[in-house]
Structure formats: C-alpha cells, structure tokens
C-alpha atoms as one frame of an Amber mdcrd trajectory, in Angstrom:
protein
 -30.959 -41.034 -66.909 -34.556 -39.351 -67.690 -37.436 -41.650 -66.706 -39.241
 -42.195 -69.944 -43.130 -41.728 -70.922 -45.909 -43.857 -72.074 -49.490 -43.439
 -72.950 -52.194 -46.171 -72.131 -55.832 -46.512 -71.611 -56.971 -46.739 -68.254
 -60.227 -48.734 -67.112 -61.779 -45.636 -66.479 -61.658 -45.109 -70.244 -59.570
 -41.562 -69.555 -55.456 -41.101 -71.700 -53.253 -40.721 -69.104 -49.605 -40.528
 -68.800 -47.247 -43.200 -66.848 -43.392 -43.450 -66.525 -41.118 -46.397 -66.078
 -38.015 -45.871 -64.656 -34.385 -47.765 -65.515 -33.594 -50.414 -63.212 -30.016
 -50.324 -63.394 -30.036 -46.974 -61.076 -31.294 -45.259 -58.924 -33.294 -41.832
 -59.754 -31.120 -38.775 -59.458 -32.492 -35.156 -57.973 -32.771 -33.637 -61.145
 -35.278 -36.839 -63.049 -38.628 -36.061 -62.899 -41.740 -38.682 -63.351 -44.384
 -38.080 -65.193 -47.964 -38.460 -64.095 -49.029 -42.652 -64.035 -52.780 -43.169
 -64.476 -55.206 -43.289 -61.398 -57.560 -46.049 -60.944 -61.161 -45.923 -59.517
 -62.056 -48.503 -57.049 -65.575 -49.197 -57.762 -66.783 -51.324 -53.994 -68.854
 -49.949 -51.905 -67.653 -48.464 -48.440 -67.237 -49.985 -45.691 -69.777 -50.207
 -43.100 -69.239 -48.624 -40.112 -70.210 -47.173 -36.824 -70.185 -43.212 -36.227
 -67.087 -41.629 -35.648 -66.866 -40.119 -31.921 -63.865 -37.604 -32.082 -61.639
 -37.040 -28.979 -60.198 -33.766 -28.726 -58.835 -32.887 -31.730 -58.099 -36.250
 -33.109 -61.275 -37.629 -35.586 -60.319 -40.886 -35.423 -57.138 -43.402 -35.362
 -56.485 -47.296 -36.677 -53.929 -49.046 -35.582 -55.296 -51.728 -37.672 -54.959
 -54.369 -35.210 -58.481 -55.820 -36.157 -60.307 -55.393 -39.360 -60.293 -52.196
 -40.008 -64.296 -50.608 -39.841 -63.132 -47.368 -41.479 -61.156 -48.208 -44.647
 -62.222 -50.503 -47.176 -61.372 -54.235 -48.329 -61.634 -54.190 -52.449 -59.975
 -56.573 -55.002 -59.826 -56.400 -58.570 -57.466 -57.277 -61.586 -55.576 -54.182
 -60.877 -55.210 -55.083 -57.142 -56.479 -55.570 -53.757 -56.602 -53.295 -50.337
 -57.517 -55.451 -47.270 -56.654 -55.415 -43.220 -54.237 -57.636 -42.874 -51.595
 -58.851 -39.967 -51.650 -55.761 -38.143 -51.712 -53.386 -41.078 -53.321 -51.977
 -43.688 -52.415 -53.430 -47.346 -52.669 -51.914 -50.821 -50.928 -54.159 -53.385
 -51.037 -52.691 -57.397 -50.419 -55.320 -59.692 -51.193 -53.037 -62.608 -50.257
 -49.556 -64.455 -52.793 -47.770 -62.445 -52.640 -46.327 -59.105 -54.714 -48.396
 -56.903 -55.977 -47.269 -53.356 -58.304 -48.124 -50.964 -60.855 -45.656 -48.972
 -62.526 -44.586 -45.929 -65.811 -44.965 -45.504 -66.398 -41.295 -43.595 -65.773
 -38.444 -45.713 -64.250 -35.137 -44.224 -63.670 -31.740 -45.159 -60.181 -30.152
 -43.464 -57.973 -33.040 -41.979 -54.832 -33.855 -41.332 -53.961 -37.483 -41.966
 -51.141 -39.086 -40.358 -49.384 -42.684 -41.100 -46.592 -44.892 -41.123 -46.169
 -46.600 -44.682 -43.659 -49.220 -45.773 -42.615 -50.718 -48.992 -43.274 -54.627
 -48.645 -43.122 -55.609 -51.977 -41.431 -53.772 -55.218 -38.556 -53.769 -57.855
 -35.399 -53.991 -56.934 -34.585 -50.140 -57.404 -37.595 -49.330 -55.334 -39.013
 -47.584 -58.216 -42.218 -47.234 -56.355 -44.951 -44.725 -55.240 -47.101 -44.354
 -52.386 -49.045 -42.080 -50.466 -51.851 -40.439 -49.170 -55.262 -39.227 -50.747
 -57.656 -36.531 -49.256 -60.764 -35.059 -50.089 -61.512 -38.068 -52.537 -65.042
 -37.477 -53.803 -66.720 -39.162 -56.795 -68.631 -37.206 -59.800 -71.575 -38.247
 -61.343 -69.997 -40.102 -64.305 -67.883 -41.915 -61.367 -64.384 -39.960 -62.536
 -63.339 -38.695 -58.788 -61.685 -35.349 -57.872 -59.031 -35.240 -54.671 -55.396
 -34.244 -53.554 -52.913 -36.835 -53.265 -49.792 -36.411 -51.529 -46.924 -39.355
 -52.727 -43.622 -40.422 -52.382 -41.303 -43.111 -53.471 -39.202 -45.777 -52.318
 -36.281 -44.344 -53.941 -36.578 -40.774 -52.751 -39.310 -38.719 -54.359 -42.584
 -36.647 -53.695 -45.187 -35.011 -55.265 -48.266 -33.258 -54.717 -50.784 -33.701
 -57.246 -54.199 -32.343 -58.049 -56.957 -35.163 -59.013 -59.524 -33.429 -61.697
 -62.702 -35.872 -63.049 -59.980 -38.759 -62.375 -56.825 -36.735 -63.887 -53.926
 -35.734 -62.310 -51.688 -32.643 -62.529 -48.891 -31.306 -60.455 -49.164 -29.021
 -57.865 -45.300 -29.639 -56.769 -43.783 -31.876 -59.444 -41.259 -35.004 -58.435
 -38.540 -33.611 -56.469 -36.310 -35.608 -54.200 -35.725 -35.295 -50.680 -33.208
 -37.069 -47.833 -35.833 -36.713 -45.656 -37.607 -39.775 -46.974 -36.305 -42.824
 -45.886 -35.685 -45.168 -48.994 -36.611 -49.042 -49.682 -37.955 -51.014 -47.182
 -37.955 -48.551 -44.636 -40.905 -46.989 -43.167 -42.012 -43.448 -43.429 -43.989
 -41.308 -40.938 -46.133 -38.833 -43.743 -48.196 -36.415 -42.749 -50.588 -34.618
 -45.198 -52.307 -31.693 -44.752 -55.625 -30.471 -46.228 -56.770 -27.100 -44.529
 -58.834 -24.374 -46.274 -56.798 -24.118 -49.613 -53.413 -24.705 -48.293 -52.151
 -28.207 -48.797 -48.580 -29.474 -46.954 -46.509 -33.011 -46.549 -44.530 -33.257
 -44.096 -42.360 -36.647 -44.150 -40.812 -37.673 -41.032 -40.843 -34.582 -39.130
 -39.694 -32.594 -42.105 -42.027 -30.293 -44.062 -41.027 -31.201 -47.831 -43.918
 -29.403 -50.028 -46.823 -27.186 -49.638 -49.268 -26.141 -52.266 -52.390 -24.068
 -52.949 -55.239 -26.073 -54.078 -56.662 -25.300 -57.747 -60.254 -22.735 -57.409
 -62.634 -24.982 -58.129 -60.834 -28.235 -56.515 -62.582 -31.263 -53.909 -63.292
 -29.734 -50.620 -64.676 -32.677 -49.125 -64.727 -36.227 -49.505 -62.795 -39.472
 -47.906 -59.162 -40.101 -47.419 -57.232 -43.129 -49.085 -54.101 -44.578 -49.390
 -52.360 -45.252 -52.494 -49.811 -47.492 -54.294 -48.387 -47.996 -57.459 -45.186
 -49.564 -59.165 -43.496 -47.927 -62.148 -41.583 -50.378 -63.501 -42.887 -52.092
 -66.857 -41.111 -54.874 -66.109 -42.230 -55.478 -62.463 -45.781 -54.340 -61.932
 -46.188 -55.293 -58.636 -46.025 -52.965 -55.548 -47.473 -54.002 -51.902 -47.178
 -50.936 -49.242 -48.092 -51.143 -45.470 -49.926 -48.403 -43.914 -50.572 -48.549
 -39.973 -51.027 -46.170 -37.214 -53.352 -43.755 -38.533 -54.370 -40.675 -36.952
 -56.809 -38.166 -38.665 -57.305 -35.083 -36.943 -58.475 -31.544 -37.304 -56.325
 -28.712 -38.297
C-alpha cells in the first residue's frame, strides 16, 4: 500500500508534509514515504569543556555519564537526555524531534549505534543523524539529515530554513536491521559530498545544494509516522565524531 500524506502546521509555523504507514503491513521496496515536518529544539546548548582532539577523532561518547556535549531538553513534543548509558531521543508528536551538540563542526564523520526502543508494532519509525545543523536569525534551521526507518528504509534530506527536501528519497535496503535491532550508522559530511553507511554497507550518497549549510552542530533525531501511535523512543550509543 502507498504511504498516505497529510498536511499539518508545525510549531515553527511552516506548512510541511507528514506521512503515516498502514499498521497492517510492512512497506514494500517501491513505497516512498513523504517528508515529515521538522521541529526546532529551542533549549540552550549545554555547557561543555573544550574538545581535545585525539588523532583523527574529534570526540567520542559512550554515554556512561551525562553527556557534556549532547543537550538535555523536554517540551510537549518530546525529550532528549542521557539515561542508563545511552542518549535517548523520545518523540511524542507528529514532528521530528532531536537533540544537538554544543560544539559545531564543518567536515565530519559521525558514527553511532541506533536502536528503536519504543515504537508502533509495524516499526514505522524514523531516526538518524543530522550534520551541520545551524540556526538562522529567524530561528529556522539548516542542515542535512541521514535517516533510516525501523522497517528498512533510508533517506538523505536537505534542511533549508526548517523545510526538508530529499537529496536521496526513501528507498528500501536489506542492510538495515529492522525492528528493535541495533544499526550502526555512519554519516559523512565532507565538502559537498554526503554519504550514508549502515552496518558497514554504503547505501546512499548525495551532493549538497549550492547554498547549503557548511558548518553547525551534529544531532540525533526520531519520529513515529503513525497517527495512532505518536511515541517513538530511539537510543543512541557509542558515538564517534571524526574528521573525514
């Protein structure tokens, strides 16, 4: 069955597309979800000690203690926090929810383990990594998102003034572990080249738009695409941020 579309107005007052998947079946390889809306977390960035690079690694975090880099934030749309040895992004509305880093970067490679801990029974949950997340004067944001879904899809999306558009639209990949299984995501932002690897397999690449974001925070994101079950909780662990 096709994904169905609906229109909503997000808290950033931009009209964006969302999607929901039928609860009775997993998506097929030619079913393409459309672009859900994007939420901007308005919390202040956490205070952190200056990062000391070791070799090619800018910083790493196993979240065994409260992260000095990744923000803790909560509002009516969800929450982000370090909890029980992982970084938790919990989305409870029909908007992408995310937590970002205090530090900002240009060219980076972000590697992290991601596990859907809570979601609808059909695994219709999206989650992933954002690079070069930056804020405009009007509080809208720019950046690039590398997302997978717990039912086996992937995408690379450009975020411009808080509106997302596909650089690589949703496609199915057998490299993605479905359900509550852990996936190792590797997202590379190197110059104008973007690359997504999952579990050691390159599954997507794209070229950035000419006036796209070149510098900013990293972030982890999550959303449930189901209108009847808005809750999605994704755990992120074993983060490594390095230079390409």
